[in-house]
Biopython code that builds the backbone (N, CA, C, O; Angstrom):
import numpy as np
from Bio.PDB.StructureBuilder import StructureBuilder

atoms = [
    (1, "MET", "N", (-12.845, -17.264, -6.901)),
    (1, "MET", "CA", (-12.550, -15.862, -6.728)),
    (1, "MET", "C", (-11.763, -15.366, -7.939)),
    (1, "MET", "O", (-10.872, -16.055, -8.436)),
    (2, "GLU", "N", (-12.095, -14.183, -8.400)),
    (2, "GLU", "CA", (-11.420, -13.574, -9.533)),
    (2, "GLU", "C", (-10.044, -13.062, -9.103)),
    (2, "GLU", "O", (-9.881, -12.570, -7.987)),
    (3, "LYS", "N", (-9.065, -13.180, -9.986)),
    (3, "LYS", "CA", (-7.712, -12.721, -9.686)),
    (3, "LYS", "C", (-7.689, -11.198, -9.633)),
    (3, "LYS", "O", (-8.292, -10.526, -10.470)),
    (4, "THR", "N", (-6.994, -10.670, -8.649)),
    (4, "THR", "CA", (-6.843, -9.226, -8.521)),
    (4, "THR", "C", (-5.786, -8.728, -9.497)),
    (4, "THR", "O", (-4.697, -9.293, -9.593)),
    (5, "ASN", "N", (-6.117, -7.677, -10.211)),
    (5, "ASN", "CA", (-5.147, -6.996, -11.056)),
    (5, "ASN", "C", (-4.695, -5.748, -10.318)),
    (5, "ASN", "O", (-5.515, -4.901, -9.964)),
    (6, "ALA", "N", (-3.406, -5.631, -10.086)),
    (6, "ALA", "CA", (-2.856, -4.479, -9.384)),
    (6, "ALA", "C", (-2.048, -3.641, -10.372)),
    (6, "ALA", "O", (-1.221, -4.159, -11.123)),
    (7, "PHE", "N", (-2.304, -2.346, -10.355)),
    (7, "PHE", "CA", (-1.602, -1.407, -11.217)),
    (7, "PHE", "C", (-0.944, -0.356, -10.335)),
    (7, "PHE", "O", (-1.544, 0.114, -9.368)),
    (8, "TYR", "N", (0.280, 0.010, -10.665)),
    (8, "TYR", "CA", (1.032, 0.967, -9.863)),
    (8, "TYR", "C", (1.571, 2.074, -10.759)),
    (8, "TYR", "O", (2.040, 1.821, -11.869)),
    (9, "LYS", "N", (1.497, 3.310, -10.259)),
    (9, "LYS", "CA", (2.084, 4.438, -10.978)),
    (9, "LYS", "C", (2.992, 5.184, -10.012)),
    (9, "LYS", "O", (2.532, 5.779, -9.038)),
    (10, "SER", "N", (4.282, 5.141, -10.297)),
    (10, "SER", "CA", (5.252, 5.856, -9.475)),
    (10, "SER", "C", (5.155, 7.346, -9.784)),
    (10, "SER", "O", (5.217, 7.748, -10.946)),
    (11, "LEU", "N", (5.003, 8.168, -8.738)),
    (11, "LEU", "CA", (4.899, 9.615, -8.906)),
    (11, "LEU", "C", (6.197, 10.319, -8.533)),
    (11, "LEU", "O", (6.636, 11.235, -9.228)),
    (12, "VAL", "N", (6.809, 9.888, -7.434)),
    (12, "VAL", "CA", (8.074, 10.444, -6.955)),
    (12, "VAL", "C", (8.884, 9.301, -6.384)),
    (12, "VAL", "O", (8.373, 8.513, -5.588)),
    (13, "GLY", "N", (10.128, 9.203, -6.777)),
    (13, "GLY", "CA", (10.977, 8.138, -6.253)),
    (13, "GLY", "C", (12.411, 8.331, -6.677)),
    (13, "GLY", "O", (12.790, 9.399, -7.158)),
    (14, "GLN", "N", (13.205, 7.298, -6.497)),
    (14, "GLN", "CA", (14.615, 7.380, -6.852)),
    (14, "GLN", "C", (14.803, 7.720, -8.322)),
    (14, "GLN", "O", (15.759, 8.403, -8.690)),
    (15, "GLU", "N", (13.886, 7.241, -9.166)),
    (15, "GLU", "CA", (13.989, 7.543, -10.595)),
    (15, "GLU", "C", (13.781, 9.028, -10.889)),
    (15, "GLU", "O", (14.093, 9.494, -11.984)),
    (16, "HIS", "N", (13.246, 9.781, -9.898)),
    (16, "HIS", "CA", (13.043, 11.222, -10.034)),
    (16, "HIS", "C", (14.072, 12.008, -9.225)),
    (16, "HIS", "O", (14.010, 13.236, -9.167)),
    (17, "GLY", "N", (15.019, 11.304, -8.600)),
    (17, "GLY", "CA", (16.049, 11.961, -7.803)),
    (17, "GLY", "C", (15.788, 11.969, -6.305)),
    (17, "GLY", "O", (16.612, 12.475, -5.543)),
    (18, "ALA", "N", (14.653, 11.418, -5.861)),
    (18, "ALA", "CA", (14.356, 11.377, -4.424)),
    (18, "ALA", "C", (15.304, 10.405, -3.729)),
    (18, "ALA", "O", (15.600, 9.333, -4.257)),
    (19, "LYS", "N", (15.770, 10.777, -2.563)),
    (19, "LYS", "CA", (16.689, 9.925, -1.815)),
    (19, "LYS", "C", (16.048, 9.308, -0.576)),
    (19, "LYS", "O", (16.547, 8.302, -0.072)),
    (20, "LYS", "N", (14.969, 9.875, -0.077)),
    (20, "LYS", "CA", (14.384, 9.423, 1.186)),
    (20, "LYS", "C", (12.919, 9.023, 1.105)),
    (20, "LYS", "O", (12.377, 8.485, 2.071)),
    (21, "ILE", "N", (12.256, 9.279, -0.043)),
    (21, "ILE", "CA", (10.813, 9.049, -0.095)),
    (21, "ILE", "C", (10.392, 8.510, -1.467)),
    (21, "ILE", "O", (11.000, 8.816, -2.493)),
    (22, "HIS", "N", (9.344, 7.707, -1.447)),
    (22, "HIS", "CA", (8.746, 7.208, -2.683)),
    (22, "HIS", "C", (7.236, 7.399, -2.581)),
    (22, "HIS", "O", (6.633, 7.076, -1.558)),
    (23, "VAL", "N", (6.630, 7.923, -3.642)),
    (23, "VAL", "CA", (5.185, 8.154, -3.687)),
    (23, "VAL", "C", (4.643, 7.454, -4.929)),
    (23, "VAL", "O", (5.161, 7.636, -6.031)),
    (24, "HIS", "N", (3.593, 6.651, -4.740)),
    (24, "HIS", "CA", (2.960, 6.013, -5.895)),
    (24, "HIS", "C", (1.466, 5.847, -5.652)),
    (24, "HIS", "O", (0.989, 5.941, -4.521)),
    (25, "VAL", "N", (0.741, 5.598, -6.738)),
    (25, "VAL", "CA", (-0.688, 5.300, -6.669)),
    (25, "VAL", "C", (-0.858, 3.818, -6.972)),
    (25, "VAL", "O", (-0.273, 3.300, -7.922)),
    (26, "THR", "N", (-1.662, 3.139, -6.158)),
    (26, "THR", "CA", (-2.009, 1.737, -6.377)),
    (26, "THR", "C", (-3.475, 1.672, -6.770)),
    (26, "THR", "O", (-4.321, 2.294, -6.127)),
    (27, "GLU", "N", (-3.783, 0.919, -7.827)),
    (27, "GLU", "CA", (-5.167, 0.650, -8.227)),
    (27, "GLU", "C", (-5.372, -0.853, -8.278)),
    (27, "GLU", "O", (-4.563, -1.574, -8.862)),
    (28, "LEU", "N", (-6.447, -1.325, -7.671)),
    (28, "LEU", "CA", (-6.807, -2.741, -7.683)),
    (28, "LEU", "C", (-8.143, -2.890, -8.392)),
    (28, "LEU", "O", (-9.116, -2.233, -8.022)),
    (29, "ASP", "N", (-8.202, -3.749, -9.411)),
    (29, "ASP", "CA", (-9.431, -3.937, -10.179)),
    (29, "ASP", "C", (-9.365, -5.277, -10.900)),
    (29, "ASP", "O", (-8.554, -5.427, -11.814)),
    (30, "PRO", "N", (-10.175, -6.244, -10.530)),
    (30, "PRO", "CA", (-11.079, -6.237, -9.382)),
    (30, "PRO", "C", (-10.311, -6.529, -8.102)),
    (30, "PRO", "O", (-9.190, -7.036, -8.129)),
    (31, "CYS", "N", (-10.931, -6.200, -7.001)),
    (31, "CYS", "CA", (-10.331, -6.484, -5.705)),
    (31, "CYS", "C", (-10.641, -7.924, -5.315)),
    (31, "CYS", "O", (-11.771, -8.385, -5.478)),
    (32, "GLY", "N", (-9.663, -8.620, -4.812)),
    (32, "GLY", "CA", (-9.862, -9.969, -4.290)),
    (32, "GLY", "C", (-9.523, -9.964, -2.815)),
    (32, "GLY", "O", (-8.521, -9.368, -2.419)),
    (33, "ASP", "N", (-10.330, -10.610, -1.994)),
    (33, "ASP", "CA", (-10.076, -10.589, -0.556)),
    (33, "ASP", "C", (-8.695, -11.124, -0.234)),
    (33, "ASP", "O", (-8.273, -12.162, -0.744)),
    (34, "GLY", "N", (-8.006, -10.394, 0.619)),
    (34, "GLY", "CA", (-6.711, -10.827, 1.096)),
    (34, "GLY", "C", (-5.655, -10.928, 0.017)),
    (34, "GLY", "O", (-4.812, -11.825, 0.064)),
    (35, "TRP", "N", (-5.679, -10.024, -0.963)),
    (35, "TRP", "CA", (-4.740, -10.118, -2.084)),
    (35, "TRP", "C", (-3.295, -9.942, -1.639)),
    (35, "TRP", "O", (-2.385, -10.468, -2.281)),
    (36, "ALA", "N", (-3.070, -9.218, -0.560)),
    (36, "ALA", "CA", (-1.707, -9.044, -0.045)),
    (36, "ALA", "C", (-1.598, -9.757, 1.292)),
    (36, "ALA", "O", (-2.361, -9.479, 2.217)),
    (37, "SER", "N", (-0.655, -10.666, 1.389)),
    (37, "SER", "CA", (-0.483, -11.390, 2.648)),
    (37, "SER", "C", (0.158, -10.479, 3.691)),
    (37, "SER", "O", (0.775, -9.468, 3.355)),
    (38, "GLN", "N", (0.004, -10.850, 4.953)),
    (38, "GLN", "CA", (0.629, -10.096, 6.036)),
    (38, "GLN", "C", (2.120, -9.972, 5.746)),
    (38, "GLN", "O", (2.784, -10.957, 5.425)),
    (39, "HIS", "N", (2.629, -8.769, 5.861)),
    (39, "HIS", "CA", (4.044, -8.534, 5.615)),
    (39, "HIS", "C", (4.510, -7.323, 6.405)),
    (39, "HIS", "O", (3.699, -6.526, 6.875)),
    (40, "ALA", "N", (5.803, -7.193, 6.547)),
    (40, "ALA", "CA", (6.416, -6.035, 7.194)),
    (40, "ALA", "C", (7.649, -5.666, 6.380)),
    (40, "ALA", "O", (8.204, -6.500, 5.664)),
    (41, "HIS", "N", (8.067, -4.423, 6.494)),
    (41, "HIS", "CA", (9.280, -3.988, 5.810)),
    (41, "HIS", "C", (9.937, -2.887, 6.616)),
    (41, "HIS", "O", (9.336, -2.339, 7.540)),
    (42, "ALA", "N", (11.163, -2.567, 6.269)),
    (42, "ALA", "CA", (11.915, -1.543, 6.995)),
    (42, "ALA", "C", (11.331, -0.148, 6.783)),
    (42, "ALA", "O", (11.457, 0.719, 7.647)),
    (43, "ALA", "N", (10.701, 0.063, 5.646)),
    (43, "ALA", "CA", (10.149, 1.379, 5.325)),
    (43, "ALA", "C", (8.946, 1.713, 6.199)),
    (43, "ALA", "O", (8.184, 0.828, 6.587)),
    (44, "GLU", "N", (8.782, 3.000, 6.506)),
    (44, "GLU", "CA", (7.524, 3.494, 7.051)),
    (44, "GLU", "C", (6.626, 3.752, 5.849)),
    (44, "GLU", "O", (7.102, 4.135, 4.780)),
    (45, "GLU", "N", (5.313, 3.540, 6.031)),
    (45, "GLU", "CA", (4.396, 3.635, 4.898)),
    (45, "GLU", "C", (3.091, 4.283, 5.337)),
    (45, "GLU", "O", (2.505, 3.904, 6.350)),
    (46, "ALA", "N", (2.643, 5.267, 4.560)),
    (46, "ALA", "CA", (1.346, 5.899, 4.795)),
    (46, "ALA", "C", (0.504, 5.700, 3.544)),
    (46, "ALA", "O", (0.989, 5.845, 2.422)),
    (47, "ILE", "N", (-0.771, 5.365, 3.754)),
    (47, "ILE", "CA", (-1.691, 5.132, 2.649)),
    (47, "ILE", "C", (-2.882, 6.066, 2.809)),
    (47, "ILE", "O", (-3.473, 6.146, 3.886)),
    (48, "TYR", "N", (-3.235, 6.777, 1.727)),
    (48, "TYR", "CA", (-4.390, 7.666, 1.708)),
    (48, "TYR", "C", (-5.380, 7.106, 0.693)),
    (48, "TYR", "O", (-5.059, 6.978, -0.488)),
    (49, "ILE", "N", (-6.585, 6.771, 1.156)),
    (49, "ILE", "CA", (-7.590, 6.129, 0.303)),
    (49, "ILE", "C", (-8.252, 7.172, -0.604)),
    (49, "ILE", "O", (-8.800, 8.168, -0.130)),
    (50, "LEU", "N", (-8.190, 6.926, -1.907)),
    (50, "LEU", "CA", (-8.814, 7.807, -2.899)),
    (50, "LEU", "C", (-10.179, 7.289, -3.332)),
    (50, "LEU", "O", (-11.126, 8.063, -3.461)),
    (51, "GLU", "N", (-10.283, 5.966, -3.558)),
    (51, "GLU", "CA", (-11.539, 5.337, -3.987)),
    (51, "GLU", "C", (-11.650, 3.961, -3.358)),
    (51, "GLU", "O", (-10.647, 3.280, -3.144)),
    (52, "GLY", "N", (-12.887, 3.555, -3.061)),
    (52, "GLY", "CA", (-13.152, 2.210, -2.558)),
    (52, "GLY", "C", (-13.108, 2.118, -1.039)),
    (52, "GLY", "O", (-12.746, 3.068, -0.345)),
    (53, "GLU", "N", (-13.489, 0.937, -0.544)),
    (53, "GLU", "CA", (-13.472, 0.669, 0.895)),
    (53, "GLU", "C", (-12.847, -0.688, 1.141)),
    (53, "GLU", "O", (-13.079, -1.642, 0.399)),
    (54, "ALA", "N", (-12.049, -0.759, 2.200)),
    (54, "ALA", "CA", (-11.361, -2.012, 2.522)),
    (54, "ALA", "C", (-11.094, -2.097, 4.013)),
    (54, "ALA", "O", (-11.247, -1.128, 4.757)),
    (55, "GLU", "N", (-10.691, -3.283, 4.419)),
    (55, "GLU", "CA", (-10.241, -3.536, 5.780)),
    (55, "GLU", "C", (-8.735, -3.726, 5.734)),
    (55, "GLU", "O", (-8.229, -4.520, 4.942)),
    (56, "PHE", "N", (-8.022, -3.001, 6.578)),
    (56, "PHE", "CA", (-6.586, -3.179, 6.733)),
    (56, "PHE", "C", (-6.340, -3.737, 8.125)),
    (56, "PHE", "O", (-6.935, -3.278, 9.099)),
    (57, "THR", "N", (-5.469, -4.720, 8.215)),
    (57, "THR", "CA", (-5.085, -5.277, 9.507)),
    (57, "THR", "C", (-3.625, -4.929, 9.741)),
    (57, "THR", "O", (-2.772, -5.161, 8.884)),
    (58, "PHE", "N", (-3.348, -4.370, 10.914)),
    (58, "PHE", "CA", (-1.969, -4.076, 11.277)),
    (58, "PHE", "C", (-1.853, -3.967, 12.787)),
    (58, "PHE", "O", (-2.775, -3.528, 13.474)),
    (59, "ALA", "N", (-0.705, -4.376, 13.280)),
    (59, "ALA", "CA", (-0.415, -4.341, 14.715)),
    (59, "ALA", "C", (-1.512, -5.033, 15.517)),
    (59, "ALA", "O", (-1.835, -4.606, 16.626)),
    (60, "GLY", "N", (-2.088, -6.106, 14.956)),
    (60, "GLY", "CA", (-3.101, -6.877, 15.668)),
    (60, "GLY", "C", (-4.487, -6.266, 15.676)),
    (60, "GLY", "O", (-5.376, -6.784, 16.353)),
    (61, "GLN", "N", (-4.702, -5.177, 14.943)),
    (61, "GLN", "CA", (-6.009, -4.526, 14.899)),
    (61, "GLN", "C", (-6.499, -4.448, 13.455)),
    (61, "GLN", "O", (-5.703, -4.407, 12.517)),
    (62, "THR", "N", (-7.825, -4.428, 13.293)),
    (62, "THR", "CA", (-8.433, -4.322, 11.973)),
    (62, "THR", "C", (-9.202, -3.009, 11.891)),
    (62, "THR", "O", (-9.944, -2.650, 12.806)),
    (63, "HIS", "N", (-9.013, -2.292, 10.773)),
    (63, "HIS", "CA", (-9.658, -0.994, 10.572)),
    (63, "HIS", "C", (-10.308, -0.957, 9.196)),
    (63, "HIS", "O", (-9.690, -1.336, 8.202)),
    (64, "ARG", "N", (-11.561, -0.496, 9.140)),
    (64, "ARG", "CA", (-12.242, -0.300, 7.853)),
    (64, "ARG", "C", (-11.976, 1.135, 7.409)),
    (64, "ARG", "O", (-12.145, 2.079, 8.182)),
    (65, "VAL", "N", (-11.558, 1.285, 6.151)),
    (65, "VAL", "CA", (-11.210, 2.602, 5.638)),
    (65, "VAL", "C", (-11.908, 2.856, 4.308)),
    (65, "VAL", "O", (-12.270, 1.925, 3.588)),
    (66, "GLY", "N", (-12.086, 4.133, 4.002)),
    (66, "GLY", "CA", (-12.698, 4.552, 2.749)),
    (66, "GLY", "C", (-12.104, 5.873, 2.300)),
    (66, "GLY", "O", (-11.149, 6.358, 2.907)),
    (67, "PRO", "N", (-12.655, 6.466, 1.242)),
    (67, "PRO", "CA", (-12.112, 7.709, 0.699)),
    (67, "PRO", "C", (-11.914, 8.778, 1.773)),
    (67, "PRO", "O", (-12.806, 9.051, 2.576)),
    (68, "GLY", "N", (-10.725, 9.374, 1.766)),
    (68, "GLY", "CA", (-10.392, 10.409, 2.733)),
    (68, "GLY", "C", (-9.715, 9.893, 3.986)),
    (68, "GLY", "O", (-9.212, 10.683, 4.784)),
    (69, "ASP", "N", (-9.691, 8.574, 4.177)),
    (69, "ASP", "CA", (-9.023, 7.996, 5.346)),
    (69, "ASP", "C", (-7.548, 7.764, 5.049)),
    (69, "ASP", "O", (-7.157, 7.537, 3.905)),
    (70, "ALA", "N", (-6.742, 7.826, 6.100)),
    (70, "ALA", "CA", (-5.312, 7.547, 5.982)),
    (70, "ALA", "C", (-4.928, 6.480, 6.996)),
    (70, "ALA", "O", (-5.501, 6.399, 8.082)),
    (71, "VAL", "N", (-3.954, 5.665, 6.625)),
    (71, "VAL", "CA", (-3.446, 4.597, 7.480)),
    (71, "VAL", "C", (-1.928, 4.720, 7.493)),
    (71, "VAL", "O", (-1.317, 4.973, 6.454)),
    (72, "PHE", "N", (-1.315, 4.543, 8.663)),
    (72, "PHE", "CA", (0.141, 4.608, 8.786)),
    (72, "PHE", "C", (0.672, 3.289, 9.316)),
    (72, "PHE", "O", (0.172, 2.770, 10.314)),
    (73, "PHE", "N", (1.687, 2.744, 8.649)),
    (73, "PHE", "CA", (2.340, 1.513, 9.078)),
    (73, "PHE", "C", (3.776, 1.841, 9.476)),
    (73, "PHE", "O", (4.599, 2.145, 8.613)),
    (74, "PRO", "N", (4.087, 1.783, 10.773)),
    (74, "PRO", "CA", (5.474, 2.014, 11.197)),
    (74, "PRO", "C", (6.403, 0.924, 10.664)),
    (74, "PRO", "O", (5.949, -0.153, 10.276)),
    (75, "SER", "N", (7.650, 1.201, 10.648)),
    (75, "SER", "CA", (8.667, 0.236, 10.236)),
    (75, "SER", "C", (8.550, -1.041, 11.057)),
    (75, "SER", "O", (8.429, -0.994, 12.281)),
    (76, "GLY", "N", (8.587, -2.185, 10.370)),
    (76, "GLY", "CA", (8.590, -3.478, 11.050)),
    (76, "GLY", "C", (7.246, -3.995, 11.510)),
    (76, "GLY", "O", (7.183, -5.091, 12.067)),
    (77, "VAL", "N", (6.158, -3.253, 11.304)),
    (77, "VAL", "CA", (4.829, -3.683, 11.760)),
    (77, "VAL", "C", (4.151, -4.519, 10.670)),
    (77, "VAL", "O", (4.053, -4.089, 9.520)),
    (78, "MET", "N", (3.680, -5.724, 11.043)),
    (78, "MET", "CA", (2.961, -6.592, 10.102)),
    (78, "MET", "C", (1.657, -5.911, 9.685)),
    (78, "MET", "O", (0.954, -5.342, 10.520)),
    (79, "HIS", "N", (1.336, -5.973, 8.374)),
    (79, "HIS", "CA", (0.114, -5.353, 7.873)),
    (79, "HIS", "C", (-0.314, -5.995, 6.559)),
    (79, "HIS", "O", (0.482, -6.630, 5.869)),
    (80, "ALA", "N", (-1.605, -5.811, 6.229)),
    (80, "ALA", "CA", (-2.155, -6.335, 4.973)),
    (80, "ALA", "C", (-3.541, -5.763, 4.738)),
    (80, "ALA", "O", (-4.233, -5.362, 5.674)),
    (81, "GLU", "N", (-3.936, -5.732, 3.453)),
    (81, "GLU", "CA", (-5.325, -5.484, 3.100)),
    (81, "GLU", "C", (-5.998, -6.845, 3.228)),
    (81, "GLU", "O", (-5.603, -7.794, 2.550)),
    (82, "THR", "N", (-7.007, -6.954, 4.087)),
    (82, "THR", "CA", (-7.573, -8.273, 4.367)),
    (82, "THR", "C", (-8.968, -8.490, 3.808)),
    (82, "THR", "O", (-9.395, -9.633, 3.646)),
    (83, "LYS", "N", (-9.691, -7.408, 3.508)),
    (83, "LYS", "CA", (-11.042, -7.557, 2.967)),
    (83, "LYS", "C", (-11.404, -6.298, 2.195)),
    (83, "LYS", "O", (-11.075, -5.184, 2.602)),
    (84, "PHE", "N", (-12.097, -6.498, 1.058)),
    (84, "PHE", "CA", (-12.542, -5.367, 0.256)),
    (84, "PHE", "C", (-14.063, -5.325, 0.236)),
    (84, "PHE", "O", (-14.722, -6.364, 0.187)),
    (85, "PHE", "N", (-14.618, -4.109, 0.273)),
    (85, "PHE", "CA", (-16.067, -3.918, 0.261)),
    (85, "PHE", "C", (-16.540, -3.319, -1.058)),
    (85, "PHE", "O", (-17.739, -3.127, -1.256)),
    (86, "THR", "N", (-15.612, -3.024, -1.956)),
    (86, "THR", "CA", (-15.933, -2.476, -3.271)),
    (86, "THR", "C", (-15.140, -3.248, -4.326)),
    (86, "THR", "O", (-14.165, -3.928, -4.008)),
    (87, "ASP", "N", (-15.565, -3.134, -5.573)),
    (87, "ASP", "CA", (-14.887, -3.846, -6.659)),
    (87, "ASP", "C", (-13.535, -3.237, -7.017)),
    (87, "ASP", "O", (-12.647, -3.931, -7.513)),
    (88, "LYS", "N", (-13.384, -1.948, -6.766)),
    (88, "LYS", "CA", (-12.140, -1.253, -7.110)),
    (88, "LYS", "C", (-11.601, -0.514, -5.894)),
    (88, "LYS", "O", (-12.358, -0.062, -5.034)),
    (89, "MET", "N", (-10.284, -0.400, -5.842)),
    (89, "MET", "CA", (-9.608, 0.393, -4.815)),
    (89, "MET", "C", (-8.563, 1.250, -5.507)),
    (89, "MET", "O", (-7.939, 0.835, -6.483)),
    (90, "LYS", "N", (-8.386, 2.452, -4.980)),
    (90, "LYS", "CA", (-7.320, 3.327, -5.461)),
    (90, "LYS", "C", (-6.800, 4.084, -4.256)),
    (90, "LYS", "O", (-7.566, 4.711, -3.524)),
    (91, "TYR", "N", (-5.478, 4.022, -4.052)),
    (91, "TYR", "CA", (-4.917, 4.752, -2.922)),
    (91, "TYR", "C", (-3.517, 5.262, -3.223)),
    (91, "TYR", "O", (-2.778, 4.690, -4.025)),
    (92, "LEU", "N", (-3.181, 6.356, -2.555)),
    (92, "LEU", "CA", (-1.876, 6.983, -2.655)),
    (92, "LEU", "C", (-0.994, 6.403, -1.562)),
    (92, "LEU", "O", (-1.412, 6.310, -0.408)),
    (93, "VAL", "N", (0.219, 6.013, -1.918)),
    (93, "VAL", "CA", (1.157, 5.442, -0.954)),
    (93, "VAL", "C", (2.383, 6.349, -0.867)),
    (93, "VAL", "O", (2.982, 6.703, -1.883)),
    (94, "VAL", "N", (2.743, 6.718, 0.358)),
    (94, "VAL", "CA", (3.967, 7.466, 0.626)),
    (94, "VAL", "C", (4.819, 6.570, 1.509)),
    (94, "VAL", "O", (4.381, 6.131, 2.572)),
    (95, "ARG", "N", (6.039, 6.301, 1.063)),
    (95, "ARG", "CA", (6.874, 5.312, 1.738)),
    (95, "ARG", "C", (8.314, 5.813, 1.811)),
    (95, "ARG", "O", (8.831, 6.381, 0.849)),
    (96, "THR", "N", (8.952, 5.600, 2.951)),
    (96, "THR", "CA", (10.353, 5.983, 3.066)),
    (96, "THR", "C", (11.226, 5.022, 2.275)),
    (96, "THR", "O", (10.867, 3.863, 2.065)),
    (97, "ILE", "N", (12.361, 5.513, 1.844)),
    (97, "ILE", "CA", (13.354, 4.679, 1.173)),
    (97, "ILE", "C", (14.382, 4.280, 2.227)),
    (97, "ILE", "O", (15.027, 5.137, 2.831)),
    (98, "GLU", "N", (14.528, 2.989, 2.442)),
    (98, "GLU", "CA", (15.440, 2.469, 3.460)),
    (98, "GLU", "C", (16.518, 1.608, 2.811)),
    (98, "GLU", "O", (16.222, 0.806, 1.926)),
    (99, "PRO", "N", (17.775, 1.770, 3.247)),
    (99, "PRO", "CA", (18.839, 0.913, 2.707)),
    (99, "PRO", "C", (18.520, -0.562, 2.957)),
    (99, "PRO", "O", (18.028, -0.923, 4.026)),
    (100, "ASP", "N", (18.795, -1.387, 1.992)),
    (100, "ASP", "CA", (18.630, -2.840, 2.109)),
    (100, "ASP", "C", (17.185, -3.290, 2.293)),
    (100, "ASP", "O", (16.950, -4.444, 2.651)),
    (101, "ASP", "N", (16.208, -2.410, 2.056)),
    (101, "ASP", "CA", (14.801, -2.818, 2.121)),
    (101, "ASP", "C", (14.439, -3.492, 0.801)),
    (101, "ASP", "O", (15.104, -3.286, -0.214)),
    (102, "GLU", "N", (13.374, -4.304, 0.825)),
    (102, "GLU", "CA", (12.928, -4.936, -0.414)),
    (102, "GLU", "C", (12.333, -3.876, -1.335)),
    (102, "GLU", "O", (11.831, -2.858, -0.859)),
    (103, "PRO", "N", (12.384, -4.102, -2.655)),
    (103, "PRO", "CA", (11.753, -3.148, -3.569)),
    (103, "PRO", "C", (10.248, -3.081, -3.295)),
    (103, "PRO", "O", (9.623, -4.087, -2.957)),
    (104, "CYS", "N", (9.683, -1.899, -3.445)),
    (104, "CYS", "CA", (8.233, -1.800, -3.292)),
    (104, "CYS", "C", (7.579, -2.305, -4.571)),
    (104, "CYS", "O", (8.260, -2.729, -5.505)),
    (105, "CYS", "N", (6.273, -2.256, -4.600)),
    (105, "CYS", "CA", (5.506, -2.817, -5.712)),
    (105, "CYS", "C", (5.881, -2.228, -7.062)),
    (105, "CYS", "O", (5.720, -2.889, -8.088)),
    (106, "CYS", "N", (6.375, -1.002, -7.081)),
    (106, "CYS", "CA", (6.745, -0.370, -8.352)),
    (106, "CYS", "C", (8.074, -0.890, -8.879)),
    (106, "CYS", "O", (8.499, -0.527, -9.976)),
    (107, "GLY", "N", (8.734, -1.746, -8.090)),
    (107, "GLY", "CA", (9.977, -2.344, -8.540)),
    (107, "GLY", "C", (11.221, -1.531, -8.242)),
    (107, "GLY", "O", (12.307, -1.838, -8.733)),
    (108, "VAL", "N", (11.061, -0.494, -7.437)),
    (108, "VAL", "CA", (12.231, 0.286, -7.043)),
    (108, "VAL", "C", (12.469, 0.090, -5.563)),
    (108, "VAL", "O", (11.533, -0.194, -4.816)),
    (109, "ASN", "N", (13.698, 0.237, -5.131)),
    (109, "ASN", "CA", (14.008, 0.036, -3.723)),
    (109, "ASN", "C", (13.570, 1.251, -2.931)),
    (109, "ASN", "O", (14.334, 2.192, -2.721)),
    (110, "SER", "N", (12.333, 1.208, -2.504)),
    (110, "SER", "CA", (11.792, 2.348, -1.768)),
    (110, "SER", "C", (10.941, 1.845, -0.656)),
    (110, "SER", "O", (10.380, 2.638, 0.099)),
]
sb = StructureBuilder()
sb.init_structure("model")
sb.init_model(0)
sb.init_chain("A")
sb.init_seg("    ")
for serial, (resi, resn, name, xyz) in enumerate(atoms, 1):
    if name == "N":
        sb.init_residue(resn, " ", resi, " ")
    sb.init_atom(name, np.array(xyz, "f"), 0.0, 1.0, " ", f" {name:<3s}", serial, name[0])
structure = sb.get_structure()
């Protein structure tokens, strides 16, 4: 399997003065199945699919999503991208900033 390259662009976050929210775009190219292991965090997270199709697993359920679909992960709920149906994925992530939460993929505590 080819290694997944993940690229992140922070749009709004603590570096812009935001205190409660972080917004970034994630691009995966190429996509590798199960590139993100099941995980949970204190932050609430919403993902809006811009390009590509994938399967997300969360709260014990699996959902196939594509452009125009949105997925919401409540705080503390295990979730992961588990399967990709396209070579590339691009999605917008909106995530709350929580005290003592792990840094998000962009490297900021959001």
